[in-house]
PQR file of N, CA, C, O and H, with PARSE charges and radii, in Angstrom:
ATOM      1  N   MET A   1      80.469 -32.786 -60.254 -0.4000 1.5000
ATOM      2  CA  MET A   1      80.334 -33.003 -61.686 -0.0000 2.0000
ATOM      3  C   MET A   1      80.599 -34.467 -62.046  0.5500 1.7000
ATOM      4  O   MET A   1      79.847 -35.058 -62.822 -0.5500 1.4000
ATOM      5  N   LEU A   2      81.646 -35.046 -61.497 -0.4000 1.5000
ATOM      6  CA  LEU A   2      81.980 -36.431 -61.771 -0.0000 2.0000
ATOM      7  C   LEU A   2      80.887 -37.356 -61.276  0.5500 1.7000
ATOM      8  O   LEU A   2      80.571 -38.352 -61.927 -0.5500 1.4000
ATOM      9  H   LEU A   2      82.256 -34.566 -60.868  0.4000 1.0000
ATOM     10  N   ARG A   3      80.313 -37.039 -60.141 -0.4000 1.5000
ATOM     11  CA  ARG A   3      79.230 -37.851 -59.584 -0.0000 2.0000
ATOM     12  C   ARG A   3      77.997 -37.812 -60.493  0.5500 1.7000
ATOM     13  O   ARG A   3      77.330 -38.832 -60.670 -0.5500 1.4000
ATOM     14  H   ARG A   3      80.570 -36.230 -59.612  0.4000 1.0000
ATOM     15  N   ALA A   4      77.692 -36.663 -61.062 -0.4000 1.5000
ATOM     16  CA  ALA A   4      76.540 -36.535 -61.959 -0.0000 2.0000
ATOM     17  C   ALA A   4      76.735 -37.388 -63.210  0.5500 1.7000
ATOM     18  O   ALA A   4      75.787 -38.007 -63.693 -0.5500 1.4000
ATOM     19  H   ALA A   4      78.233 -35.835 -60.919  0.4000 1.0000
ATOM     20  N   LEU A   5      77.941 -37.424 -63.727 -0.4000 1.5000
ATOM     21  CA  LEU A   5      78.206 -38.243 -64.897 -0.0000 2.0000
ATOM     22  C   LEU A   5      78.045 -39.723 -64.575  0.5500 1.7000
ATOM     23  O   LEU A   5      77.471 -40.469 -65.368 -0.5500 1.4000
ATOM     24  H   LEU A   5      78.711 -36.921 -63.334  0.4000 1.0000
ATOM     25  N   SER A   6      78.533 -40.145 -63.452 -0.4000 1.5000
ATOM     26  CA  SER A   6      78.420 -41.549 -63.109 -0.0000 2.0000
ATOM     27  C   SER A   6      76.966 -41.942 -62.893  0.5500 1.7000
ATOM     28  O   SER A   6      76.586 -43.061 -63.239 -0.5500 1.4000
ATOM     29  H   SER A   6      79.000 -39.539 -62.808  0.4000 1.0000
ATOM     30  N   LEU A   7      76.143 -41.070 -62.339 -0.4000 1.5000
ATOM     31  CA  LEU A   7      74.717 -41.361 -62.177 -0.0000 2.0000
ATOM     32  C   LEU A   7      74.034 -41.478 -63.536  0.5500 1.7000
ATOM     33  O   LEU A   7      73.196 -42.354 -63.748 -0.5500 1.4000
ATOM     34  H   LEU A   7      76.451 -40.161 -62.058  0.4000 1.0000
ATOM     35  N   ALA A   8      74.400 -40.588 -64.451 -0.4000 1.5000
ATOM     36  CA  ALA A   8      73.816 -40.634 -65.792 -0.0000 2.0000
ATOM     37  C   ALA A   8      74.242 -41.903 -66.511  0.5500 1.7000
ATOM     38  O   ALA A   8      73.442 -42.526 -67.209 -0.5500 1.4000
ATOM     39  H   ALA A   8      75.081 -39.876 -64.280  0.4000 1.0000
ATOM     40  N   ASP A   9      75.502 -42.286 -66.342 -0.4000 1.5000
ATOM     41  CA  ASP A   9      75.980 -43.521 -66.965 -0.0000 2.0000
ATOM     42  C   ASP A   9      75.245 -44.731 -66.398  0.5500 1.7000
ATOM     43  O   ASP A   9      74.885 -45.640 -67.146 -0.5500 1.4000
ATOM     44  H   ASP A   9      76.152 -41.779 -65.775  0.4000 1.0000
ATOM     45  N   ARG A  10      75.020 -44.753 -65.102 -0.4000 1.5000
ATOM     46  CA  ARG A  10      74.295 -45.868 -64.490 -0.0000 2.0000
ATOM     47  C   ARG A  10      72.860 -45.931 -64.995  0.5500 1.7000
ATOM     48  O   ARG A  10      72.338 -47.015 -65.258 -0.5500 1.4000
ATOM     49  H   ARG A  10      75.312 -44.014 -64.495  0.4000 1.0000
ATOM     50  N   ALA A  11      72.224 -44.771 -65.132 -0.4000 1.5000
ATOM     51  CA  ALA A  11      70.842 -44.736 -65.629 -0.0000 2.0000
ATOM     52  C   ALA A  11      70.787 -45.257 -67.061  0.5500 1.7000
ATOM     53  O   ALA A  11      69.870 -45.993 -67.426 -0.5500 1.4000
ATOM     54  H   ALA A  11      72.648 -43.891 -64.919  0.4000 1.0000
ATOM     55  N   ARG A  12      71.775 -44.869 -67.874 -0.4000 1.5000
ATOM     56  CA  ARG A  12      71.826 -45.349 -69.251 -0.0000 2.0000
ATOM     57  C   ARG A  12      72.039 -46.865 -69.290  0.5500 1.7000
ATOM     58  O   ARG A  12      71.434 -47.563 -70.104 -0.5500 1.4000
ATOM     59  H   ARG A  12      72.519 -44.270 -67.577  0.4000 1.0000
ATOM     60  N   GLY A  13      72.885 -47.355 -68.423 -0.4000 1.5000
ATOM     61  CA  GLY A  13      73.147 -48.788 -68.355 -0.0000 2.0000
ATOM     62  C   GLY A  13      71.907 -49.566 -67.946  0.5500 1.7000
ATOM     63  O   GLY A  13      71.636 -50.636 -68.492 -0.5500 1.4000
ATOM     64  H   GLY A  13      73.377 -46.788 -67.762  0.4000 1.0000
ATOM     65  N   ARG A  14      71.145 -49.030 -66.979 -0.4000 1.5000
ATOM     66  CA  ARG A  14      69.908 -49.702 -66.561 -0.0000 2.0000
ATOM     67  C   ARG A  14      68.887 -49.697 -67.694  0.5500 1.7000
ATOM     68  O   ARG A  14      68.177 -50.684 -67.888 -0.5500 1.4000
ATOM     69  H   ARG A  14      71.366 -48.162 -66.536  0.4000 1.0000
ATOM     70  N   ALA A  15      68.804 -48.607 -68.441 -0.4000 1.5000
ATOM     71  CA  ALA A  15      67.850 -48.531 -69.554 -0.0000 2.0000
ATOM     72  C   ALA A  15      68.223 -49.551 -70.632  0.5500 1.7000
ATOM     73  O   ALA A  15      67.349 -50.213 -71.192 -0.5500 1.4000
ATOM     74  H   ALA A  15      69.381 -47.806 -68.284  0.4000 1.0000
ATOM     75  N   ALA A  16      69.515 -49.674 -70.921 -0.4000 1.5000
ATOM     76  CA  ALA A  16      69.959 -50.651 -71.924 -0.0000 2.0000
ATOM     77  C   ALA A  16      69.684 -52.071 -71.444  0.5500 1.7000
ATOM     78  O   ALA A  16      69.273 -52.924 -72.230 -0.5500 1.4000
ATOM     79  H   ALA A  16      70.225 -49.136 -70.466  0.4000 1.0000
ATOM     80  N   ALA A  17      69.905 -52.324 -70.175 -0.4000 1.5000
ATOM     81  CA  ALA A  17      69.661 -53.665 -69.630 -0.0000 2.0000
ATOM     82  C   ALA A  17      68.181 -54.004 -69.682  0.5500 1.7000
ATOM     83  O   ALA A  17      67.821 -55.147 -69.966 -0.5500 1.4000
ATOM     84  H   ALA A  17      70.238 -51.631 -69.536  0.4000 1.0000
ATOM     85  N   SER A  18      67.330 -53.045 -69.417 -0.4000 1.5000
ATOM     86  CA  SER A  18      65.886 -53.335 -69.455 -0.0000 2.0000
ATOM     87  C   SER A  18      65.422 -53.580 -70.882  0.5500 1.7000
ATOM     88  O   SER A  18      64.508 -54.374 -71.101 -0.5500 1.4000
ATOM     89  H   SER A  18      67.623 -52.117 -69.186  0.4000 1.0000
ATOM     90  N   ARG A  19      66.037 -52.910 -71.865 -0.4000 1.5000
ATOM     91  CA  ARG A  19      65.689 -53.181 -73.263 -0.0000 2.0000
ATOM     92  C   ARG A  19      66.088 -54.597 -73.640  0.5500 1.7000
ATOM     93  O   ARG A  19      65.347 -55.289 -74.339 -0.5500 1.4000
ATOM     94  H   ARG A  19      66.780 -52.265 -71.687  0.4000 1.0000
ATOM     95  N   ASP A  20      67.268 -55.035 -73.177 -0.4000 1.5000
ATOM     96  CA  ASP A  20      67.725 -56.398 -73.459 -0.0000 2.0000
ATOM     97  C   ASP A  20      66.789 -57.420 -72.825  0.5500 1.7000
ATOM     98  O   ASP A  20      66.501 -58.449 -73.436 -0.5500 1.4000
ATOM     99  H   ASP A  20      67.870 -54.473 -72.610  0.4000 1.0000
ATOM    100  N   GLU A  21      66.318 -57.160 -71.630 -0.4000 1.5000
ATOM    101  CA  GLU A  21      65.413 -58.086 -70.950 -0.0000 2.0000
ATOM    102  C   GLU A  21      64.068 -58.155 -71.645  0.5500 1.7000
ATOM    103  O   GLU A  21      63.418 -59.200 -71.628 -0.5500 1.4000
ATOM    104  H   GLU A  21      66.552 -56.324 -71.134  0.4000 1.0000
ATOM    105  N   ASP A  22      63.634 -57.057 -72.259 -0.4000 1.5000
ATOM    106  CA  ASP A  22      62.358 -57.055 -72.980 -0.0000 2.0000
ATOM    107  C   ASP A  22      62.401 -57.995 -74.183  0.5500 1.7000
ATOM    108  O   ASP A  22      61.374 -58.559 -74.559 -0.5500 1.4000
ATOM    109  H   ASP A  22      64.162 -56.207 -72.273  0.4000 1.0000
ATOM    110  N   ASP A  23      63.577 -58.171 -74.791 -0.4000 1.5000
ATOM    111  CA  ASP A  23      63.707 -59.002 -75.979 -0.0000 2.0000
ATOM    112  C   ASP A  23      63.799 -60.487 -75.648  0.5500 1.7000
ATOM    113  O   ASP A  23      63.641 -61.326 -76.534 -0.5500 1.4000
ATOM    114  H   ASP A  23      64.412 -57.712 -74.485  0.4000 1.0000
ATOM    115  N   ARG A  24      64.046 -60.814 -74.418 -0.4000 1.5000
ATOM    116  CA  ARG A  24      64.212 -62.228 -74.060 -0.0000 2.0000
ATOM    117  C   ARG A  24      62.900 -62.973 -74.231  0.5500 1.7000
ATOM    118  O   ARG A  24      61.837 -62.482 -73.852 -0.5500 1.4000
ATOM    119  H   ARG A  24      64.175 -60.132 -73.698  0.4000 1.0000
ATOM    120  N   GLY A  25      62.988 -64.158 -74.801 -0.4000 1.5000
ATOM    121  CA  GLY A  25      61.807 -64.986 -74.964 -0.0000 2.0000
ATOM    122  C   GLY A  25      61.091 -64.796 -76.289  0.5500 1.7000
ATOM    123  O   GLY A  25      60.212 -65.586 -76.633 -0.5500 1.4000
ATOM    124  H   GLY A  25      63.851 -64.558 -75.108  0.4000 1.0000
ATOM    125  N   ASP A  26      61.448 -63.771 -77.034 -0.4000 1.5000
ATOM    126  CA  ASP A  26      60.820 -63.560 -78.330 -0.0000 2.0000
ATOM    127  C   ASP A  26      61.434 -64.504 -79.354  0.5500 1.7000
ATOM    128  O   ASP A  26      62.635 -64.771 -79.324 -0.5500 1.4000
ATOM    129  H   ASP A  26      62.162 -63.129 -76.755  0.4000 1.0000
ATOM    130  N   VAL A  27      60.601 -65.005 -80.258 -0.4000 1.5000
ATOM    131  CA  VAL A  27      61.091 -65.851 -81.336 -0.0000 2.0000
ATOM    132  C   VAL A  27      61.497 -64.934 -82.487  0.5500 1.7000
ATOM    133  O   VAL A  27      60.699 -64.106 -82.926 -0.5500 1.4000
ATOM    134  H   VAL A  27      59.625 -64.787 -80.282  0.4000 1.0000
ATOM    135  N   PRO A  28      62.727 -65.072 -82.980 -0.5600 1.5000
ATOM    136  CA  PRO A  28      63.133 -64.231 -84.110  0.2800 2.0000
ATOM    137  C   PRO A  28      62.251 -64.483 -85.333  0.5500 1.7000
ATOM    138  O   PRO A  28      61.734 -65.584 -85.525 -0.5500 1.4000
ATOM    139  N   GLY A  29      62.092 -63.473 -86.135 -0.4000 1.5000
ATOM    140  CA  GLY A  29      61.232 -63.571 -87.311 -0.0000 2.0000
ATOM    141  C   GLY A  29      61.647 -64.657 -88.276  0.5500 1.7000
ATOM    142  O   GLY A  29      60.793 -65.345 -88.835 -0.5500 1.4000
ATOM    143  H   GLY A  29      62.512 -62.579 -85.980  0.4000 1.0000
ATOM    144  N   TRP A  30      62.951 -64.827 -88.484 -0.4000 1.5000
ATOM    145  CA  TRP A  30      63.399 -65.838 -89.455 -0.0000 2.0000
ATOM    146  C   TRP A  30      63.064 -67.240 -88.984  0.5500 1.7000
ATOM    147  O   TRP A  30      62.820 -68.123 -89.805 -0.5500 1.4000
ATOM    148  H   TRP A  30      63.645 -64.268 -88.029  0.4000 1.0000
ATOM    149  N   VAL A  31      63.048 -67.462 -87.672 -0.4000 1.5000
ATOM    150  CA  VAL A  31      62.682 -68.783 -87.159 -0.0000 2.0000
ATOM    151  C   VAL A  31      61.208 -69.045 -87.429  0.5500 1.7000
ATOM    152  O   VAL A  31      60.829 -70.137 -87.851 -0.5500 1.4000
ATOM    153  H   VAL A  31      63.247 -66.744 -87.004  0.4000 1.0000
ATOM    154  N   MET A  32      60.379 -68.033 -87.184 -0.4000 1.5000
ATOM    155  CA  MET A  32      58.948 -68.177 -87.392 -0.0000 2.0000
ATOM    156  C   MET A  32      58.643 -68.435 -88.866  0.5500 1.7000
ATOM    157  O   MET A  32      57.809 -69.284 -89.181 -0.5500 1.4000
ATOM    158  H   MET A  32      60.687 -67.145 -86.841  0.4000 1.0000
ATOM    159  N   ILE A  33      59.302 -67.722 -89.767 -0.4000 1.5000
ATOM    160  CA  ILE A  33      59.084 -67.913 -91.202 -0.0000 2.0000
ATOM    161  C   ILE A  33      59.529 -69.308 -91.640  0.5500 1.7000
ATOM    162  O   ILE A  33      58.854 -69.950 -92.445 -0.5500 1.4000
ATOM    163  H   ILE A  33      59.980 -67.033 -89.512  0.4000 1.0000
ATOM    164  N   THR A  34      60.665 -69.781 -91.114 -0.4000 1.5000
ATOM    165  CA  THR A  34      61.158 -71.108 -91.467 -0.0000 2.0000
ATOM    166  C   THR A  34      60.189 -72.196 -91.014  0.5500 1.7000
ATOM    167  O   THR A  34      59.887 -73.119 -91.770 -0.5500 1.4000
ATOM    168  H   THR A  34      61.214 -69.260 -90.460  0.4000 1.0000
ATOM    169  N   VAL A  35      59.708 -72.085 -89.794 -0.4000 1.5000
ATOM    170  CA  VAL A  35      58.768 -73.086 -89.271 -0.0000 2.0000
ATOM    171  C   VAL A  35      57.459 -73.059 -90.060  0.5500 1.7000
ATOM    172  O   VAL A  35      56.915 -74.110 -90.397 -0.5500 1.4000
ATOM    173  H   VAL A  35      59.952 -71.335 -89.180  0.4000 1.0000
ATOM    174  N   MET A  36      56.957 -71.869 -90.351 -0.4000 1.5000
ATOM    175  CA  MET A  36      55.699 -71.765 -91.102 -0.0000 2.0000
ATOM    176  C   MET A  36      55.863 -72.314 -92.520  0.5500 1.7000
ATOM    177  O   MET A  36      54.949 -72.955 -93.038 -0.5500 1.4000
ATOM    178  H   MET A  36      57.399 -71.015 -90.077  0.4000 1.0000
ATOM    179  N   THR A  37      57.005 -72.075 -93.150 -0.4000 1.5000
ATOM    180  CA  THR A  37      57.258 -72.604 -94.489 -0.0000 2.0000
ATOM    181  C   THR A  37      57.297 -74.128 -94.470  0.5500 1.7000
ATOM    182  O   THR A  37      56.759 -74.779 -95.365 -0.5500 1.4000
ATOM    183  H   THR A  37      57.748 -71.554 -92.729  0.4000 1.0000
ATOM    184  N   ALA A  38      57.930 -74.690 -93.452 -0.4000 1.5000
ATOM    185  CA  ALA A  38      57.985 -76.148 -93.339 -0.0000 2.0000
ATOM    186  C   ALA A  38      56.587 -76.732 -93.157  0.5500 1.7000
ATOM    187  O   ALA A  38      56.263 -77.761 -93.750 -0.5500 1.4000
ATOM    188  H   ALA A  38      58.367 -74.161 -92.725  0.4000 1.0000
ATOM    189  N   ILE A  39      55.770 -76.091 -92.351 -0.4000 1.5000
ATOM    190  CA  ILE A  39      54.399 -76.578 -92.128 -0.0000 2.0000
ATOM    191  C   ILE A  39      53.583 -76.529 -93.415  0.5500 1.7000
ATOM    192  O   ILE A  39      52.859 -77.475 -93.726 -0.5500 1.4000
ATOM    193  H   ILE A  39      56.033 -75.255 -91.870  0.4000 1.0000
ATOM    194  N   VAL A  40      53.693 -75.447 -94.156 -0.4000 1.5000
ATOM    195  CA  VAL A  40      52.954 -75.318 -95.411 -0.0000 2.0000
ATOM    196  C   VAL A  40      53.439 -76.365 -96.416  0.5500 1.7000
ATOM    197  O   VAL A  40      52.626 -76.964 -97.119 -0.5500 1.4000
ATOM    198  H   VAL A  40      54.281 -74.679 -93.903  0.4000 1.0000
ATOM    199  N   THR A  41      54.745 -76.590 -96.491 -0.4000 1.5000
ATOM    200  CA  THR A  41      55.299 -77.580 -97.413 -0.0000 2.0000
ATOM    201  C   THR A  41      54.799 -78.977 -97.075  0.5500 1.7000
ATOM    202  O   THR A  41      54.402 -79.722 -97.971 -0.5500 1.4000
ATOM    203  H   THR A  41      55.406 -76.103 -95.920  0.4000 1.0000
ATOM    204  N   ILE A  42      54.813 -79.340 -95.811 -0.4000 1.5000
ATOM    205  CA  ILE A  42      54.336 -80.660 -95.393 -0.0000 2.0000
ATOM    206  C   ILE A  42      52.852 -80.821 -95.693  0.5500 1.7000
ATOM    207  O   ILE A  42      52.416 -81.880 -96.145 -0.5500 1.4000
ATOM    208  H   ILE A  42      55.136 -78.735 -95.084  0.4000 1.0000
ATOM    209  N   ALA A  43      52.078 -79.774 -95.442 -0.4000 1.5000
ATOM    210  CA  ALA A  43      50.637 -79.838 -95.712 -0.0000 2.0000
ATOM    211  C   ALA A  43      50.366 -80.016 -97.203  0.5500 1.7000
ATOM    212  O   ALA A  43      49.514 -80.815 -97.591 -0.5500 1.4000
ATOM    213  H   ALA A  43      52.432 -78.913 -95.075  0.4000 1.0000
ATOM    214  N   LEU A  44      51.087 -79.276 -98.035 -0.4000 1.5000
ATOM    215  CA  LEU A  44      50.896 -79.395 -99.482 -0.0000 2.0000
ATOM    216  C   LEU A  44      51.317 -80.768 -99.989  0.5500 1.7000
ATOM    217  O   LEU A  44      50.651 -81.345-100.849 -0.5500 1.4000
ATOM    218  H   LEU A  44      51.779 -78.627 -97.721  0.4000 1.0000
ATOM    219  N   LEU A  45      52.421 -81.294 -99.458 -0.4000 1.5000
ATOM    220  CA  LEU A  45      52.856 -82.625 -99.878 -0.0000 2.0000
ATOM    221  C   LEU A  45      51.865 -83.695 -99.444  0.5500 1.7000
ATOM    222  O   LEU A  45      51.660 -84.676-100.158 -0.5500 1.4000
ATOM    223  H   LEU A  45      52.962 -80.825 -98.759  0.4000 1.0000
ATOM    224  N   ALA A  46      51.256 -83.515 -98.290 -0.4000 1.5000
ATOM    225  CA  ALA A  46      50.272 -84.494 -97.817 -0.0000 2.0000
ATOM    226  C   ALA A  46      49.071 -84.544 -98.750  0.5500 1.7000
ATOM    227  O   ALA A  46      48.511 -85.612 -98.996 -0.5500 1.4000
ATOM    228  H   ALA A  46      51.422 -82.718 -97.710  0.4000 1.0000
ATOM    229  N   VAL A  47      48.684 -83.398 -99.264 -0.4000 1.5000
ATOM    230  CA  VAL A  47      47.498 -83.328-100.124 -0.0000 2.0000
ATOM    231  C   VAL A  47      47.834 -83.698-101.567  0.5500 1.7000
ATOM    232  O   VAL A  47      47.071 -84.410-102.220 -0.5500 1.4000
ATOM    233  H   VAL A  47      49.139 -82.530 -99.064  0.4000 1.0000
ATOM    234  N   PHE A  48      48.966 -83.220-102.062 -0.4000 1.5000
ATOM    235  CA  PHE A  48      49.301 -83.368-103.480 -0.0000 2.0000
ATOM    236  C   PHE A  48      50.513 -84.270-103.708  0.5500 1.7000
ATOM    237  O   PHE A  48      51.267 -84.037-104.653 -0.5500 1.4000
ATOM    238  H   PHE A  48      49.586 -82.641-101.532  0.4000 1.0000
ATOM    239  N   GLN A  49      50.720 -85.271-102.890 -0.4000 1.5000
ATOM    240  CA  GLN A  49      51.917 -86.110-102.983 -0.0000 2.0000
ATOM    241  C   GLN A  49      52.039 -86.789-104.342  0.5500 1.7000
ATOM    242  O   GLN A  49      53.113 -86.770-104.942 -0.5500 1.4000
ATOM    243  H   GLN A  49      50.107 -85.460-102.123  0.4000 1.0000
ATOM    244  N   GLU A  50      50.973 -87.378-104.831 -0.4000 1.5000
ATOM    245  CA  GLU A  50      51.033 -88.095-106.113 -0.0000 2.0000
ATOM    246  C   GLU A  50      51.365 -87.149-107.264  0.5500 1.7000
ATOM    247  O   GLU A  50      52.183 -87.479-108.123 -0.5500 1.4000
ATOM    248  H   GLU A  50      50.100 -87.393-104.343  0.4000 1.0000
ATOM    249  N   GLN A  51      50.739 -85.983-107.285 -0.4000 1.5000
ATOM    250  CA  GLN A  51      50.999 -85.020-108.361 -0.0000 2.0000
ATOM    251  C   GLN A  51      52.440 -84.505-108.311  0.5500 1.7000
ATOM    252  O   GLN A  51      53.064 -84.302-109.353 -0.5500 1.4000
ATOM    253  H   GLN A  51      50.075 -85.714-106.588  0.4000 1.0000
ATOM    254  N   VAL A  52      52.967 -84.294-107.105 -0.4000 1.5000
ATOM    255  CA  VAL A  52      54.345 -83.816-106.977 -0.0000 2.0000
ATOM    256  C   VAL A  52      55.314 -84.892-107.453  0.5500 1.7000
ATOM    257  O   VAL A  52      56.269 -84.595-108.170 -0.5500 1.4000
ATOM    258  H   VAL A  52      52.460 -84.459-106.259  0.4000 1.0000
ATOM    259  N   GLU A  53      55.071 -86.144-107.058 -0.4000 1.5000
ATOM    260  CA  GLU A  53      55.940 -87.231-107.507 -0.0000 2.0000
ATOM    261  C   GLU A  53      55.931 -87.355-109.025  0.5500 1.7000
ATOM    262  O   GLU A  53      56.979 -87.542-109.644 -0.5500 1.4000
ATOM    263  H   GLU A  53      54.294 -86.385-106.476  0.4000 1.0000
ATOM    264  N   THR A  54      54.751 -87.250-109.623 -0.4000 1.5000
ATOM    265  CA  THR A  54      54.640 -87.342-111.082 -0.0000 2.0000
ATOM    266  C   THR A  54      55.378 -86.192-111.755  0.5500 1.7000
ATOM    267  O   THR A  54      56.076 -86.398-112.749 -0.5500 1.4000
ATOM    268  H   THR A  54      53.900 -87.098-109.121  0.4000 1.0000
ATOM    269  N   ALA A  55      55.230 -84.989-111.224 -0.4000 1.5000
ATOM    270  CA  ALA A  55      55.900 -83.821-111.807 -0.0000 2.0000
ATOM    271  C   ALA A  55      57.416 -83.953-111.712  0.5500 1.7000
ATOM    272  O   ALA A  55      58.127 -83.648-112.670 -0.5500 1.4000
ATOM    273  H   ALA A  55      54.663 -84.822-110.417  0.4000 1.0000
ATOM    274  N   VAL A  56      57.911 -84.404-110.569 -0.4000 1.5000
ATOM    275  CA  VAL A  56      59.360 -84.561-110.405 -0.0000 2.0000
ATOM    276  C   VAL A  56      59.881 -85.670-111.311  0.5500 1.7000
ATOM    277  O   VAL A  56      60.934 -85.519-111.930 -0.5500 1.4000
ATOM    278  H   VAL A  56      57.334 -84.652-109.791  0.4000 1.0000
ATOM    279  N   ARG A  57      59.161 -86.771-111.393 -0.4000 1.5000
ATOM    280  CA  ARG A  57      59.575 -87.877-112.261 -0.0000 2.0000
ATOM    281  C   ARG A  57      59.629 -87.414-113.713  0.5500 1.7000
ATOM    282  O   ARG A  57      60.591 -87.714-114.420 -0.5500 1.4000
ATOM    283  H   ARG A  57      58.305 -86.893-110.890  0.4000 1.0000
ATOM    284  N   ASN A  58      58.615 -86.690-114.165 -0.4000 1.5000
ATOM    285  CA  ASN A  58      58.601 -86.178-115.538 -0.0000 2.0000
ATOM    286  C   ASN A  58      59.757 -85.211-115.787  0.5500 1.7000
ATOM    287  O   ASN A  58      60.363 -85.216-116.859 -0.5500 1.4000
ATOM    288  H   ASN A  58      57.833 -86.446-113.591  0.4000 1.0000
ATOM    289  N   ALA A  59      60.054 -84.387-114.790 -0.4000 1.5000
ATOM    290  CA  ALA A  59      61.152 -83.433-114.952 -0.0000 2.0000
ATOM    291  C   ALA A  59      62.485 -84.159-115.098  0.5500 1.7000
ATOM    292  O   ALA A  59      63.290 -83.816-115.963 -0.5500 1.4000
ATOM    293  H   ALA A  59      59.561 -84.384-113.920  0.4000 1.0000
ATOM    294  N   PHE A  60      62.720 -85.171-114.246 -0.4000 1.5000
ATOM    295  CA  PHE A  60      63.965 -85.931-114.348 -0.0000 2.0000
ATOM    296  C   PHE A  60      64.056 -86.679-115.675  0.5500 1.7000
ATOM    297  O   PHE A  60      65.123 -86.730-116.286 -0.5500 1.4000
ATOM    298  H   PHE A  60      62.066 -85.449-113.543  0.4000 1.0000
ATOM    299  N   GLU A  61      62.950 -87.256-116.119 -0.4000 1.5000
ATOM    300  CA  GLU A  61      62.957 -87.983-117.391 -0.0000 2.0000
ATOM    301  C   GLU A  61      63.235 -87.050-118.563  0.5500 1.7000
ATOM    302  O   GLU A  61      63.925 -87.431-119.509 -0.5500 1.4000
ATOM    303  H   GLU A  61      62.083 -87.215-115.623  0.4000 1.0000
ATOM    304  N   SER A  62      62.706 -85.836-118.508 -0.4000 1.5000
ATOM    305  CA  SER A  62      62.938 -84.901-119.614 -0.0000 2.0000
ATOM    306  C   SER A  62      64.386 -84.418-119.645  0.5500 1.7000
ATOM    307  O   SER A  62      64.909 -84.099-120.713 -0.5500 1.4000
ATOM    308  H   SER A  62      62.146 -85.527-117.740  0.4000 1.0000
ATOM    309  N   VAL A  63      65.033 -84.361-118.492 -0.4000 1.5000
ATOM    310  CA  VAL A  63      66.430 -83.911-118.435 -0.0000 2.0000
ATOM    311  C   VAL A  63      67.374 -85.031-118.838  0.5500 1.7000
ATOM    312  O   VAL A  63      68.319 -84.808-119.595 -0.5500 1.4000
ATOM    313  H   VAL A  63      64.609 -84.620-117.624  0.4000 1.0000
ATOM    314  N   THR A  64      67.119 -86.247-118.331 -0.4000 1.5000
ATOM    315  CA  THR A  64      68.032 -87.356-118.591 -0.0000 2.0000
ATOM    316  C   THR A  64      67.723 -88.078-119.902  0.5500 1.7000
ATOM    317  O   THR A  64      68.568 -88.815-120.411 -0.5500 1.4000
ATOM    318  H   THR A  64      66.351 -86.428-117.717  0.4000 1.0000
ATOM    319  N   GLY A  65      66.548 -87.881-120.443 -0.4000 1.5000
ATOM    320  CA  GLY A  65      66.175 -88.548-121.669 -0.0000 2.0000
ATOM    321  C   GLY A  65      65.769 -90.003-121.441  0.5500 1.7000
ATOM    322  O   GLY A  65      65.761 -90.796-122.382 -0.5500 1.4000
ATOM    323  H   GLY A  65      65.862 -87.283-120.029  0.4000 1.0000
ATOM    324  N   ALA A  66      65.432 -90.360-120.201 -0.4000 1.5000
ATOM    325  CA  ALA A  66      65.088 -91.746-119.880 -0.0000 2.0000
ATOM    326  C   ALA A  66      63.751 -92.147-120.478  0.5500 1.7000
ATOM    327  O   ALA A  66      63.483 -93.338-120.632 -0.5500 1.4000
ATOM    328  H   ALA A  66      65.439 -89.716-119.436  0.4000 1.0000
ATOM    329  N   GLY A  67      62.920 -91.197-120.812 -0.4000 1.5000
ATOM    330  CA  GLY A  67      61.613 -91.515-121.355 -0.0000 2.0000
ATOM    331  C   GLY A  67      61.620 -91.826-122.828  0.5500 1.7000
ATOM    332  O   GLY A  67      60.572 -92.165-123.377 -0.5500 1.4000
ATOM    333  H   GLY A  67      63.138 -90.229-120.687  0.4000 1.0000
ATOM    334  N   LYS A  68      62.751 -91.726-123.497 -0.4000 1.5000
ATOM    335  CA  LYS A  68      62.811 -91.932-124.957 -0.0000 2.0000
ATOM    336  C   LYS A  68      63.221 -93.311-125.299  0.5500 1.7000
ATOM    337  O   LYS A  68      63.320 -93.651-126.478 -0.5500 1.4000
ATOM    338  H   LYS A  68      63.603 -91.450-123.051  0.4000 1.0000
TER
END
């Protein structure tokens, strides 16, 4: 009986180890989303840099009152 339990425990341990090995090398989802967001942001800034600068400048001027 004790031998059967130890065999079952070993089989469970091997199954858990193989699941862990399957996950190795995968990129976590949050990393992929962060990288993709950075790429999209850089692409948009490259295309719309002047408009973004103007919008930010106008926003700061409206808050600080520098335009008056």
